[in-house]
C-alpha positions in Angstrom: 0.0 0.0 0.0 1.5 3.3 -1.1 2.1 6.1 1.5 1.9 8.8 -1.2 -0.7 11.4 -0.1 -1.6 12.1 -3.6 -2.5 8.5 -4.2 -4.7 8.4 -1.2 -6.6 11.5 -2.2 -9.6 11.0 -4.5 -9.1 12.2 -8.1 -9.9 15.9 -8.6 -12.3 15.0 -11.4 -14.5 13.0 -9.1 -14.3 15.3 -6.1 -17.7 16.9 -5.5 -17.6 20.6 -5.7 -20.0 23.3 -4.6 -23.2 23.6 -6.6 -23.7 26.7 -8.6 -27.0 28.5 -8.4 -29.6 26.3 -10.1 -26.9 24.7 -12.3 -24.7 21.5 -12.4 -21.6 20.6 -10.4 -17.9 21.5 -10.3 -16.5 24.4 -12.2 -18.8 23.9 -15.2 -22.0 25.8 -14.7 -24.7 24.5 -16.8 -22.6 21.5 -18.0 -22.4 17.8 -17.2 -22.8 16.1 -13.8 -19.3 16.7 -12.6 -17.2 14.3 -14.7 -14.0 15.9 -15.9 -13.4 15.7 -19.7 -10.2 14.5 -21.0 -7.7 17.1 -22.4 -8.9 18.4 -25.7 -12.3 16.8 -25.3 -15.3 19.0 -25.0 -17.5 18.3 -22.0 -21.0 17.2 -22.9 -24.3 17.4 -21.1 -25.2 14.7 -18.7 -28.4 12.8 -18.5 -30.2 15.3 -16.3 -28.1 18.4 -17.3 -27.8 19.2 -13.6 -30.7 21.6 -13.7 -33.1 22.2 -10.9 -36.8 21.6 -11.5 -37.5 25.3 -10.8 -35.2 26.4 -13.6 -37.6 25.6 -16.4 -39.5 28.6 -17.8 -43.2 28.4 -17.3 -45.6 28.6 -20.3 -47.1 31.8 -18.9 -43.8 33.5 -18.8 -43.0 32.4 -22.4 -46.4 33.6 -23.7 -46.0 37.0 -22.1 -42.5 37.6 -23.4 -43.5 38.7 -27.0 -45.9 41.4 -25.8 -43.3 42.7 -23.3 -40.5 42.7 -25.9 -42.8 44.5 -28.3 -43.6 47.2 -25.7 -39.9 47.7 -24.9 -39.0 47.9 -28.6 -41.7 50.5 -29.2 -40.7 52.5 -26.2 -37.1 52.6 -27.3 -38.2 53.6 -30.8 -40.4 56.4 -29.5 -37.6 57.7 -27.3 -35.0 57.6 -30.1 -37.5 59.4 -32.4 -38.1 62.2 -29.8 -34.4 62.6 -29.3 -33.8 62.8 -33.1 -36.6 65.3 -33.6 -35.5 67.4 -30.7 -31.9 67.4 -32.0 -33.0 68.5 -35.5 -35.1 71.2 -34.0 -32.2 72.4 -31.9 -29.9 72.5 -34.9 -32.5 74.6 -36.8 -32.8 77.0 -33.9 -29.0 77.4 -33.7 -28.7 78.2 -37.4 -30.0 81.3 -39.2 -32.9 80.8 -41.5 -36.7 81.1 -41.5 -37.7 77.8 -43.2 -38.6 75.2 -40.6 -37.0 72.2 -42.3 -37.2 69.9 -39.2 -40.9 69.5 -40.1 -39.8 66.8 -42.6 -37.7 65.1 -40.0 -40.6 65.0 -37.6 -42.8 63.6 -40.5 -40.4 60.9 -41.3 -40.1 59.9 -37.6 -43.9 59.9 -37.3 -44.3 57.7 -40.4 -41.7 55.2 -39.0 -43.6 55.2 -35.6 -46.9 54.6 -37.5 -45.5 51.7 -39.4 -44.1 50.3 -36.2 -47.5 50.6 -34.5 -49.2 48.8 -37.5 -46.7 46.0 -37.5 -47.0 45.6 -33.7 -50.8 45.6 -33.8 -50.9 43.1 -36.6 -48.4 40.8 -34.8 -50.1 40.9 -31.4 -53.8 40.8 -32.6 -55.1 37.2 -32.3 -55.9 35.4 -35.6 -59.6 36.0 -36.0 -61.9 36.3 -39.0 -61.5 39.7 -40.6 -58.0 40.5 -39.2 -56.4 40.8 -42.6 -59.2 43.1 -43.7 -58.8 45.4 -40.7 -55.0 45.6 -41.1 -55.4 46.5 -44.8 -58.0 49.2 -44.0 -55.7 50.7 -41.3 -52.7 50.7 -43.6 -54.7 52.5 -46.3 -56.0 55.1 -43.8 -52.4 55.7 -42.6 -51.2 56.2 -46.2 -54.0 58.7 -46.8 -53.1 60.6 -43.7 -49.5 60.7 -44.7 -50.3 62.1 -48.1 -52.5 64.9 -46.7 -49.8 65.8 -44.1 -47.2 66.0 -46.9 -49.5 68.3 -48.8 -50.0 70.5 -45.7 -46.4 70.7 -44.9 -45.5 71.5 -48.5 -47.6 74.7 -48.4 -51.1 73.4 -49.1 -51.2 74.5 -52.7 -53.0 72.4 -55.4 -54.5 69.4 -53.7 -52.6 66.8 -55.5 -53.3 64.0 -52.9 -56.7 63.7 -54.5 -55.2 61.2 -57.0 -53.6 59.0 -54.4 -56.7 59.2 -52.2 -58.8 58.1 -55.1 -56.5 55.1 -55.6 -56.7 54.2 -51.9 -60.5 54.5 -52.0 -60.7 52.2 -55.1 -58.5 49.7 -53.3 -60.5 49.9 -50.1 -63.8 49.5 -52.0 -62.5 46.5 -54.0 -61.2 44.8 -50.8 -64.5 45.5 -49.0 -66.5 44.1 -51.9 -64.4 41.0 -51.9 -64.6 40.5 -48.2 -68.3 41.3 -47.9 -69.4 39.9 -51.2 -72.1 37.8 -49.6 -73.8 40.9 -48.2 -74.1 42.6 -51.5 -77.7 42.8 -52.8 -77.1 41.0 -56.1 -75.0 38.4 -54.4 -77.8 37.7 -51.8 -80.3 37.4 -54.6 -78.1 35.0 -56.5 -77.5 33.0 -53.4 -81.2 32.8 -52.8 -81.8 31.7 -56.3 -79.2 28.9 -56.0 -80.7 27.9 -52.7 -84.2 27.6 -54.2 -82.8 25.6 -57.1 -81.1 23.2 -54.7 -84.3 22.8 -52.6 -86.4 22.2 -55.7 -84.0 19.5 -56.9 -83.8 17.8 -53.6 -87.6 18.0 -53.1 -88.2 16.5 -56.5 -85.7 13.7 -55.7 -87.5 13.0 -52.4 -90.9 12.9 -54.1 -89.5 10.5 -56.8 -88.1 8.2 -54.0 -91.4 8.3 -52.2 -93.3 7.4 -55.4 -90.9 4.5 -56.0 -91.3 3.2 -52.4 -95.1 3.4 -52.7 -95.0 1.3 -55.9 -92.8 -1.2 -54.1 -95.2 -1.4 -51.2 -98.1 -2.0 -53.7 -96.2 -4.8 -55.4 -95.3 -6.4 -52.0 -99.0 -6.3 -51.0 -100.2 -7.6 -54.4 -97.6 -10.4 -54.7 -97.3 -11.3 -51.0 -100.1 -10.8 -48.6 -102.9 -10.8 -51.3 -101.6 -14.1 -52.8 -101.5 -15.7 -49.3 -105.0 -14.6 -48.6 -106.2 -16.0 -51.9 -104.5 -19.3 -51.1 -106.2 -19.3 -47.7 -109.6 -18.7 -49.2 -109.1 -21.6 -51.6 -108.1 -23.9 -48.7 -111.1 -22.8 -46.8 -113.2 -23.6 -49.8 -111.9 -27.2 -50.0 -112.4 -27.6 -46.3 -116.0 -26.4 -46.7 -116.6 -29.0 -49.4 -115.3 -31.8 -47.2 -117.4 -30.7 -44.3 -120.5 -30.7 -46.5 -119.8 -34.3 -47.4 -119.2 -35.1 -43.7 -122.4 -33.4 -42.6 -120.8 -31.3 -39.8 -123.0 -28.3 -40.0 -121.6 -26.4 -36.9 -118.0 -26.6 -38.2 -119.2 -25.9 -41.8 -120.8 -22.6 -40.6 -117.5 -21.5 -39.0 -115.5 -22.4 -42.1 -118.0 -20.5 -44.3 -117.7 -17.5 -42.0 -113.9 -17.6 -42.2 -114.0 -17.9 -45.9 -116.2 -14.8 -46.2 -113.9 -12.9 -43.9 -110.9 -13.9 -46.0 -112.7 -12.8 -49.2 -113.5 -9.4 -47.6 -109.9 -9.1 -46.5 -108.8 -9.7 -50.1 -111.1 -7.0 -51.4 -109.9 -4.5 -48.7 -106.3 -5.3 -49.4 -106.8 -4.9 -53.2 -108.5 -1.5 -52.6 -105.6 -0.5 -50.3 -103.0 -1.5 -52.9 -104.9 0.3 -55.6 -105.1 3.4 -53.4 -101.3 3.4 -52.7 -100.2 3.0 -56.3 -102.7 1.7 -58.9 -101.2 -1.0 -61.1 -103.1 0.2 -64.2 -101.4 3.7 -63.7 -97.9 2.2 -63.7 -98.6 -0.2 -66.5 -100.8 1.7 -69.0 -100.6 5.4 -68.0 -102.8 8.2 -66.7 -105.4 8.0 -69.5 -106.1 4.3 -69.0 -106.2 4.8 -65.2 -108.7 7.7 -65.5 -110.9 5.5 -67.8 -110.7 2.7 -65.2 -111.8 5.1 -62.5 -114.7 6.3 -64.6 -115.9 2.7 -65.2 -115.9 2.0 -61.4 -117.7 5.3 -60.6 -121.4 5.3 -59.7 -121.9 8.4 -61.9 -121.7 8.4 -65.7 -118.2 9.6 -66.6 -116.7 10.7 -69.9 -112.9 10.8 -70.2 -111.3 13.0 -72.8 -107.5 12.5 -72.7 -105.0 14.0 -75.2 -101.5 13.4 -73.9 -98.5 13.3 -76.1 -96.1 11.5 -73.6 -96.1 10.1 -70.1 -95.3 12.4 -67.2 -93.1 11.5 -64.3 -94.6 8.8 -62.0 -95.0 11.3 -59.1 -96.9 13.7 -61.4 -99.2 11.0 -62.8 -99.9 9.7 -59.2 -100.9 13.2 -58.1 -103.2 13.7 -61.2 -104.7 10.2 -60.6 -105.7 11.0 -57.0 -107.2 14.4 -58.1 -109.4 12.5 -60.5 -110.3 9.8 -57.9 -111.2 12.3 -55.2 -113.3 14.5 -57.6 -115.2 11.4 -58.8 -115.7 10.2 -55.3 -117.1 13.6 -54.2 -119.4 13.7 -57.3 -120.8 10.2 -56.6 -121.3 11.0 -52.9 -122.9 14.5 -53.1 -124.5 14.5 -56.6 -125.3 10.9 -57.4 -126.5 10.5 -61.0 -124.8 13.7 -62.2 -122.7 13.3 -65.3 -119.0 14.0 -65.0 -116.4 14.9 -67.6 -112.7 14.3 -67.1 -110.3 16.2 -69.4 -106.6 15.6 -69.6 -104.4 18.0 -71.6 -100.7 18.9 -71.8 -100.2 22.6 -72.3 -96.7 24.1 -72.5 -95.0 21.7 -70.2 -98.0 21.6 -67.8 -100.4 18.7 -67.2 -103.9 20.1 -66.9 -106.5 17.9 -65.2 -110.1 19.2 -65.4 -113.0 17.3 -63.7 -116.5 18.9 -64.2 -119.9 17.8 -63.1 -123.4 19.2 -63.8 -124.6 19.0 -60.2 -126.0 21.8 -58.1 -122.6 23.1 -57.0 -121.9 24.6 -53.6 -118.9 22.4 -52.8 -116.6 23.5 -50.0 -113.1 24.1 -51.3 -111.8 23.9 -47.7 -113.0 20.4 -47.2 -110.5 17.8 -45.9 -110.4 15.8 -49.1 -109.8 18.8 -51.4 -107.3 20.3 -48.9 -105.3 17.1 -49.0 -105.3 17.2 -52.8 -104.2 20.8 -52.8 -101.2 20.0 -50.6 -100.3 17.1 -52.8 -100.4 19.3 -55.9 -98.6 22.2 -54.4 -95.8 19.9 -53.3 -95.0 19.6 -57.0 -95.2 23.3 -57.6 -98.6 22.9 -59.1 -102.0 24.6 -58.5 -105.4 23.3 -57.6 -108.5 25.5 -58.1 -112.1 24.5 -57.1 -115.0 26.4 -58.7 -118.4 25.5 -57.3 -121.0 28.3 -57.6 -124.5 27.3 -56.6 -126.5 26.0 -59.5 -123.5 25.9 -61.8 -121.9 22.6 -61.0 -118.4 21.9 -59.7 -115.1 22.2 -61.5 -111.9 20.9 -60.1 -108.8 22.1 -62.1 -105.3 20.9 -61.3 -102.1 22.2 -63.1 -99.0 20.1 -62.6 -95.6 20.9 -64.1 -94.4 18.0 -66.2 -91.6 19.4 -68.3 -88.6 17.1 -68.3 
């Protein structure tokens, strides 16, 4: 074991030294953890950098720094500008001459301060809608004020700033028109027209989808439930025949009653399907459907149809129900009165006219006619009911059918 004191002492590089304020260890403030670097080797940061937790800057302090720096910079700029302006004024006072030339120095200093203020305001203002517009308007106003001040300081002769002011006004008006283009009267009208066009297209699409769904429901009823009821009625008929042979009168009566109920259900289901979407309307068109309604009506009906082409399904369906409701009202209120149904296409409009020679006096606000009016108006059509006492009743529906 060596008796050399230097050997017994710990190496200088590993000897703990006094901590600096809020920094690392020995002799290297803000560096490493205290390990000495080899000669010619640059000391590097340690794992924790020897920093105290309280050394880290808080987010609040960092966020407030830009505003404080900006205030200090503007204060310094203002102070330097005042010193420069005062110095130029002092030089003018110390030299002979009547022309107050420092006015241009003060103007230049004022322009620089104004630009500084605008830049500072633009930088510190939060990003909100319309910020760029407000900055642009403020800049144009500052330019206009500078031009007028130059004219005043130059002797206020011919008002030449009118040309630059006119340019600034044109720029301001153009920018304002671009920013507030949606508030302009013609822009609002165009936007309203576009909105109405979109609503018209979407409503037409919704009505077409509804008509398609109604036709699908009618087919499901016709091909599904109605077929099953017919099969049930036939089975009940066979059961009735066997019970007659067996002589079981009590059971036979129950089966006959069940068969009658099944037949009635078939008739009601057929009427329901026909009311939802008449098959004849889909297969043969409006003229054939109107003729079928006339044949089933209790009143004598004459159908006069001159149609060059078929309308959209939703339009044909609305016209069909107008005819059906008008014939039902005529049969109910004026039985025996003759009815005439006229179908025409006039300039892209399907005109449905149902006229009877009854006593008139029908109520246009009745529930049936009101429902028809709503159905027609949903297609941008029009329904008119004329029923003067003693002059019969006329129901006129106009439905747009242009493709």
